[in-house]
N, C-alpha and C positions, 0 to 999 in steps of 0.2 A: 523913404526909409526902406532898407533892404529887408527881405523876409527873415533872414537869420537874425537880424536885429529885433524884428517883431517877435520871433519865438523867444528870444532872450528876455525881452521886456515882459512877455506873457508869463514866463517862468518866475521872474523877479517880483512882479506886481502882487502885493498881498490881496488885492481885490480881483477876484476871478470873474470872468464874464458869465452871463447867464446862458449864452450860446455863442458858438463860433461859426461864422459864415466863411466858407473857403472856396475861392475860385479854383476850378480844376486846372486852369492854365495860367499860372503865375510865373513871373520871371525868376530865374536862378534855381528854383526848386518847384517841381510840379505838385499839384494838389495831393496826389497819392503819397508822395514822399513826405509832405508836410503833415498829412493825416497820420501817417505812421509815427512821426516824431511827436505829435500831440498825444497820441494814444499810449506812447511809451511812458508818459508822465502820469503817475498815479493821482496827482492833484487834479487832473482833468478827466478822470474816468466817468464822472457823472455830468459833465458838461456836454450837451448835445452839439454835434458837429454837422452842419448842413453844407453840403457841397452843391455848387451851382455851376452850370455850363450850358452852352448851346449844343454840346455833343449828346447824342442819345444812342449809346452802345450798351445794350442790355448786359452783355458779359462784363464789361468794365464797371457798370453800375453795381452789379452783384458783387464783384470783387471789392469795390469800395465799401459797400455795406458790410461785407465780411471782415474788413479791416477796422471797422468801428465807426463808419459814418452812420448817422442816424436817419438822414434824409438826403435825397438827391433832387434838386430843382432844375428843371430845364427852362 
């Protein structure tokens, strides 16, 4: 399933998840772009978004946290 389809399904599903785990490097849309799209939707403002990656760039992590990620797992 493509990511854009997943975002559409997430928006259409009346049952919202307790948390969203987001890979930083996903095909077609990177994790930062996906995070921005998730945070644009008011229905998801209280759902924690946890980003995971093998990357450990403090500047990038700080940027992701400022964009609405709740945690970053390495």
